[in-house]
C-alpha positions as CSV (number, residue, x, y, z in Angstrom):
1,M,18.1,16.2,-15.3
2,P,14.6,15.2,-15.1
3,F,14.9,12.9,-11.9
4,R,16.9,15.4,-10.0
5,E,13.6,17.4,-8.2
6,P,12.1,14.0,-6.7
7,I,15.3,12.5,-6.1
8,V,16.2,15.9,-3.6
9,L,12.8,15.5,-2.4
10,L,13.3,12.1,-1.3
11,F,16.6,12.9,0.2
12,M,15.1,15.6,2.5
13,L,12.5,13.1,3.5
14,F,15.3,10.7,4.5
15,L,17.3,13.4,6.6
16,S,14.4,14.8,8.1
17,G,13.6,11.4,10.3
18,S,10.3,12.5,11.5
19,A,8.6,11.8,7.9
20,F,7.3,8.3,9.0
21,A,7.2,6.3,12.4
22,L,9.9,3.4,12.3
23,D,8.1,1.2,14.6
24,P,4.4,0.5,14.6
25,H,1.8,1.4,17.4
26,T,-1.4,-0.4,18.7
27,G,-4.2,1.1,20.2
28,P,-6.2,3.3,21.0
29,V,-9.4,1.6,19.9
30,I,-8.0,-1.9,19.8
31,E,-4.9,-2.2,22.5
32,A,-3.4,-5.3,22.0
33,N,-3.8,-5.5,18.1
34,G,-3.8,-3.9,14.9
35,P,-0.3,-2.3,14.8
36,V,0.0,0.9,12.7
37,F,2.7,3.3,11.8
38,D,2.5,7.0,12.4
39,V,2.1,9.1,8.8
40,P,3.1,13.0,8.4
41,G,0.6,15.2,10.0
42,G,-2.0,16.4,7.2
43,S,-2.0,12.9,5.4
44,W,-5.0,12.7,3.2
45,N,-7.5,11.3,5.5
46,L,-11.0,10.3,6.0
47,D,-13.4,13.4,6.6
48,K,-13.6,13.6,10.8
49,D,-17.1,15.1,10.1
50,T,-18.4,12.0,8.0
51,Y,-19.9,8.8,9.5
52,Y,-18.6,5.9,7.7
53,K,-19.9,2.3,7.3
54,V,-17.4,-0.1,6.2
55,S,-17.4,-4.0,5.6
56,M,-14.6,-6.2,4.9
57,D,-14.4,-9.5,3.4
58,V,-12.0,-12.5,5.0
59,S,-11.5,-16.1,3.5
60,A,-7.9,-16.2,4.1
61,T,-6.5,-18.1,7.4
62,A,-3.3,-18.1,9.0
63,E,-0.4,-20.6,7.8
64,T,-0.6,-22.3,11.0
65,T,-3.2,-22.8,13.6
66,T,-1.9,-20.9,16.3
67,A,-1.2,-17.8,14.6
68,L,-3.6,-14.9,14.6
69,N,-5.8,-14.4,11.5
70,R,-4.0,-11.0,10.2
71,H,-7.0,-10.7,7.8
72,I,-9.2,-10.0,10.8
73,E,-6.9,-7.8,12.5
74,S,-6.7,-5.7,9.5
75,A,-10.0,-4.2,11.2
76,A,-8.4,-3.5,14.3
77,R,-5.6,-2.1,12.3
78,F,-8.2,0.0,10.4
79,L,-9.7,1.4,13.6
80,N,-6.5,2.1,15.4
81,M,-5.2,3.8,12.3
82,H,-7.9,6.5,11.9
83,A,-8.4,7.0,15.6
84,R,-4.6,7.6,15.7
85,N,-5.1,10.1,13.0
86,G,-8.3,12.2,14.4
87,I,-11.2,10.1,13.4
88,D,-13.7,9.9,15.9
89,P,-13.9,5.5,16.4
90,G,-18.0,6.4,16.9
91,N,-17.9,7.7,13.3
92,I,-16.7,4.3,11.9
93,A,-19.5,1.2,11.9
94,F,-17.3,-1.8,11.0
95,A,-18.5,-5.1,10.0
96,I,-16.2,-8.4,8.8
97,V,-17.9,-11.1,6.7
98,V,-15.9,-14.7,7.2
99,H,-16.3,-17.4,4.9
100,G,-14.3,-20.4,3.5
101,P,-10.9,-21.5,5.3
102,A,-11.2,-18.4,7.5
103,G,-14.5,-19.8,9.1
104,K,-12.4,-21.9,12.0
105,D,-11.1,-18.6,13.3
106,L,-14.5,-17.9,14.5
107,L,-14.9,-21.3,16.5
108,K,-15.0,-21.0,20.4
109,D,-11.7,-22.1,22.2
110,A,-13.3,-25.6,23.3
111,A,-14.2,-26.3,19.2
112,Y,-11.1,-24.9,17.8
113,E,-8.9,-27.1,20.6
114,S,-10.7,-30.2,19.5
115,R,-10.1,-29.8,16.3
116,Y,-6.3,-28.4,16.1
117,M,-5.2,-29.4,19.4
118,T,-4.8,-25.7,20.7
119,P,-7.0,-22.6,21.7
120,N,-8.1,-20.5,19.2
121,P,-5.4,-17.6,18.8
122,N,-8.1,-15.4,17.8
123,T,-10.5,-15.5,20.7
124,A,-9.1,-12.2,22.7
125,L,-9.2,-10.3,19.1
126,L,-12.9,-11.4,18.4
127,K,-13.6,-10.1,21.9
128,S,-12.0,-6.6,21.3
129,L,-13.4,-6.1,18.0
130,H,-16.9,-7.0,19.6
131,D,-16.2,-4.5,22.6
132,A,-15.3,-2.1,20.2
133,G,-18.7,-2.4,18.2
134,V,-17.4,-4.4,14.9
135,K,-19.6,-6.9,13.5
136,V,-18.7,-10.2,12.5
137,Y,-20.6,-12.3,10.4
138,L,-20.0,-15.9,9.5
139,C,-21.1,-17.6,6.5
140,G,-23.8,-20.3,7.4
141,Q,-22.7,-22.1,4.2
142,T,-19.1,-22.5,5.4
143,A,-20.4,-23.4,8.9
144,A,-22.4,-26.4,7.7
145,F,-19.9,-27.2,4.9
146,R,-17.1,-27.4,7.7
147,G,-19.4,-29.0,10.1
148,F,-19.5,-26.2,12.5
149,S,-22.3,-26.1,15.2
150,A,-24.1,-22.8,15.8
151,D,-22.9,-23.5,19.3
152,E,-19.4,-23.9,18.4
153,I,-19.2,-20.4,17.1
154,N,-17.6,-17.7,19.2
155,P,-20.7,-15.5,20.9
156,S,-19.4,-12.0,19.4
157,V,-20.2,-13.7,15.9
158,T,-23.5,-13.6,13.9
159,I,-24.4,-16.4,11.5
160,A,-25.7,-15.1,8.0
161,V,-27.4,-17.5,5.4
162,S,-24.2,-17.2,3.2
163,A,-21.4,-14.6,3.0
164,M,-23.1,-13.5,-0.4
165,T,-26.2,-12.5,2.0
166,A,-24.2,-10.6,4.5
167,H,-22.4,-8.3,1.6
168,V,-25.8,-8.0,-0.4
169,R,-27.6,-7.0,3.1
170,L,-24.5,-4.7,4.1
171,Q,-24.3,-3.0,0.8
172,S,-28.1,-1.9,0.6
173,E,-27.5,-0.6,4.3
174,G,-24.7,2.0,2.9
175,Y,-21.3,0.2,3.7
176,T,-18.3,0.2,1.8
177,L,-16.2,-2.6,1.2
178,I,-12.7,-2.6,1.4
179,P,-11.8,-4.5,-1.8
180,F,-8.8,-6.1,-0.2
Protein backbone atom coordinates (compact mmCIF):
# COMPACT_ATOMS: atom_id res chain seq x y z
CA MET A 1 0.00 0.00 0.00
CA PRO A 2 1.68 3.20 -1.12
CA PHE A 3 -0.25 5.48 1.28
CA ARG A 4 0.10 3.46 4.47
CA GLU A 5 3.16 5.19 5.94
CA PRO A 6 1.89 8.79 5.60
CA ILE A 7 -1.47 7.80 7.09
CA VAL A 8 0.20 6.12 10.05
CA LEU A 9 2.38 9.21 10.66
CA LEU A 10 -0.61 11.51 10.46
CA PHE A 11 -2.54 9.28 12.88
CA MET A 12 0.40 9.33 15.34
CA LEU A 13 0.53 13.14 15.21
CA PHE A 14 -3.21 13.28 15.81
CA LEU A 15 -2.96 10.98 18.82
CA SER A 16 -0.02 12.83 20.33
CA GLY A 17 -2.19 15.92 20.87
CA SER A 18 0.92 18.04 21.34
CA ALA A 19 2.01 18.44 17.75
CA PHE A 20 0.29 21.80 17.35
CA ALA A 21 -1.47 24.14 19.73
CA LEU A 22 -5.21 24.44 19.31
CA ASP A 23 -5.51 28.06 20.45
CA PRO A 24 -3.51 31.05 19.24
CA HIS A 25 -1.50 33.28 21.57
CA THR A 26 -0.46 36.91 21.30
CA GLY A 27 2.81 38.43 22.48
CA PRO A 28 5.50 38.64 23.50
CA VAL A 29 6.34 41.53 21.15
CA ILE A 30 2.84 42.85 20.43
CA GLU A 31 0.73 41.80 23.41
CA ALA A 32 -2.76 42.75 22.21
CA ASN A 33 -2.48 41.72 18.55
CA GLY A 34 -0.87 39.23 16.21
CA PRO A 35 -2.20 35.88 17.42
CA VAL A 36 -0.10 32.88 16.43
CA PHE A 37 -0.23 29.15 16.97
CA ASP A 38 2.51 27.15 18.63
CA VAL A 39 4.34 24.70 16.39
CA PRO A 40 6.47 21.69 17.32
CA GLY A 41 9.89 22.51 18.74
CA GLY A 42 12.62 22.34 16.15
CA SER A 43 10.38 23.51 13.29
CA TRP A 44 12.33 25.12 10.45
CA ASN A 45 12.78 28.75 11.39
CA LEU A 46 14.85 31.88 10.87
CA ASP A 47 18.49 31.63 11.91
CA LYS A 48 18.68 33.05 15.45
CA ASP A 49 22.10 34.60 14.78
CA THR A 50 21.11 36.52 11.63
CA TYR A 51 19.81 40.10 11.47
CA TYR A 52 16.78 40.30 9.19
CA LYS A 53 15.25 43.26 7.38
CA VAL A 54 11.70 42.45 6.33
CA SER A 55 9.01 44.46 4.53
CA MET A 56 5.36 43.98 3.65
CA ASP A 57 3.08 45.61 1.13
CA VAL A 58 -0.44 46.39 2.35
CA SER A 59 -3.14 47.69 0.05
CA ALA A 60 -6.21 45.78 1.27
CA THR A 61 -8.37 47.02 4.11
CA ALA A 62 -11.01 45.44 6.33
CA GLU A 63 -14.52 44.92 4.99
CA THR A 64 -15.98 47.30 7.57
CA THR A 65 -14.69 50.58 8.96
CA THR A 66 -14.92 49.22 12.52
CA ALA A 67 -12.64 46.23 11.91
CA LEU A 68 -8.89 45.96 12.36
CA ASN A 69 -6.81 45.70 9.19
CA ARG A 70 -5.61 42.09 9.44
CA HIS A 71 -2.95 42.74 6.80
CA ILE A 72 -1.28 45.33 9.02
CA GLU A 73 -1.74 42.96 11.95
CA SER A 74 0.33 40.41 10.02
CA ALA A 75 3.42 42.38 11.03
CA ALA A 76 2.51 41.74 14.67
CA ARG A 77 1.99 38.05 13.87
CA PHE A 78 5.42 37.85 12.23
CA LEU A 79 7.14 39.46 15.20
CA ASN A 80 5.23 37.43 17.82
CA MET A 81 5.64 34.16 15.93
CA HIS A 82 9.39 34.45 15.70
CA ALA A 83 9.89 35.76 19.24
CA ARG A 84 7.86 32.81 20.52
CA ASN A 85 10.21 30.54 18.59
CA GLY A 86 13.52 31.86 19.87
CA ILE A 87 14.30 34.76 17.53
CA ASP A 88 15.42 37.93 19.33
CA PRO A 89 13.05 40.74 18.25
CA GLY A 90 16.14 42.97 18.08
CA ASN A 91 17.30 40.83 15.14
CA ILE A 92 14.35 41.88 12.99
CA ALA A 93 13.85 45.27 11.34
CA PHE A 94 10.33 45.48 9.94
CA ALA A 95 8.71 47.93 7.52
CA ILE A 96 5.19 48.14 6.16
CA VAL A 97 4.34 49.99 2.95
CA VAL A 98 0.68 51.00 2.82
CA HIS A 99 -1.20 52.24 -0.25
CA GLY A 100 -4.59 52.11 -1.95
CA PRO A 101 -7.72 51.52 0.14
CA ALA A 102 -5.63 50.62 3.21
CA GLY A 103 -4.39 54.20 3.40
CA LYS A 104 -7.45 55.12 5.46
CA ASP A 105 -6.24 52.78 8.20
CA LEU A 106 -3.35 55.15 8.92
CA LEU A 107 -5.51 58.17 9.72
CA LYS A 108 -5.58 59.75 13.17
CA ASP A 109 -8.78 58.99 15.10
CA ALA A 110 -10.33 62.43 14.50
CA ALA A 111 -9.75 62.29 10.74
CA TYR A 112 -11.02 58.71 10.56
CA GLU A 113 -14.07 59.50 12.68
CA SER A 114 -14.95 62.54 10.57
CA ARG A 115 -15.09 60.29 7.52
CA TYR A 116 -16.41 56.99 8.93
CA MET A 117 -18.29 57.99 12.14
CA THR A 118 -16.09 55.76 14.32
CA PRO A 119 -12.58 55.98 15.77
CA ASN A 120 -9.85 54.23 13.79
CA PRO A 121 -9.75 50.60 14.97
CA ASN A 122 -6.06 50.43 13.96
CA THR A 123 -4.75 53.21 16.23
CA ALA A 124 -3.64 51.00 19.14
CA LEU A 125 -2.08 48.46 16.75
CA LEU A 126 -0.13 51.23 14.98
CA LYS A 127 1.17 52.47 18.35
CA SER A 128 2.20 48.97 19.41
CA LEU A 129 3.99 48.38 16.11
CA HIS A 130 5.74 51.76 16.39
CA ASP A 131 6.78 50.97 19.97
CA ALA A 132 8.24 47.68 18.68
CA GLY A 133 10.30 49.57 16.08
CA VAL A 134 8.19 48.79 13.02
CA LYS A 135 8.39 51.49 10.35
CA VAL A 136 5.13 52.26 8.53
CA TYR A 137 5.22 54.16 5.25
CA LEU A 138 2.16 55.63 3.55
CA CYS A 139 2.18 56.14 -0.19
CA GLY A 140 2.03 59.91 -0.73
CA GLN A 141 0.16 59.36 -3.99
CA THR A 142 -2.54 57.45 -2.12
CA ALA A 143 -2.77 60.16 0.52
CA ALA A 144 -3.13 62.89 -2.11
CA PHE A 145 -5.60 60.91 -4.23
CA ARG A 146 -7.78 60.16 -1.20
CA GLY A 147 -7.62 63.73 0.13
CA PHE A 148 -5.64 62.97 3.30
CA SER A 149 -3.57 65.89 4.56
CA ALA A 150 -0.27 65.30 6.33
CA ASP A 151 -1.70 66.46 9.66
CA GLU A 152 -4.44 63.80 9.44
CA ILE A 153 -1.94 60.93 9.33
CA ASN A 154 -1.08 58.94 12.46
CA PRO A 155 2.17 60.34 13.91
CA SER A 156 3.84 56.91 13.82
CA VAL A 157 3.56 56.88 10.01
CA THR A 158 6.04 58.33 7.51
CA ILE A 159 4.73 59.63 4.19
CA ALA A 160 6.77 58.39 1.21
CA VAL A 161 6.73 59.89 -2.28
CA SER A 162 4.98 56.69 -3.38
CA ALA A 163 4.64 53.05 -2.42
CA MET A 164 6.89 52.20 -5.35
CA THR A 165 9.50 54.61 -4.01
CA ALA A 166 9.33 53.04 -0.56
CA HIS A 167 9.73 49.51 -1.94
CA VAL A 168 12.70 50.46 -4.12
CA ARG A 169 14.42 52.21 -1.24
CA LEU A 170 13.74 49.40 1.22
CA GLN A 171 15.02 46.83 -1.27
CA SER A 172 18.18 48.89 -1.84
CA GLU A 173 18.62 48.94 1.95
CA GLY A 174 18.49 45.12 2.06
CA TYR A 175 14.88 44.47 3.06
CA THR A 176 13.26 41.21 1.98
CA LEU A 177 9.67 41.65 0.78
CA ILE A 178 7.16 39.15 2.08
CA PRO A 179 5.29 38.52 -1.19
CA PHE A 180 1.76 38.14 0.24
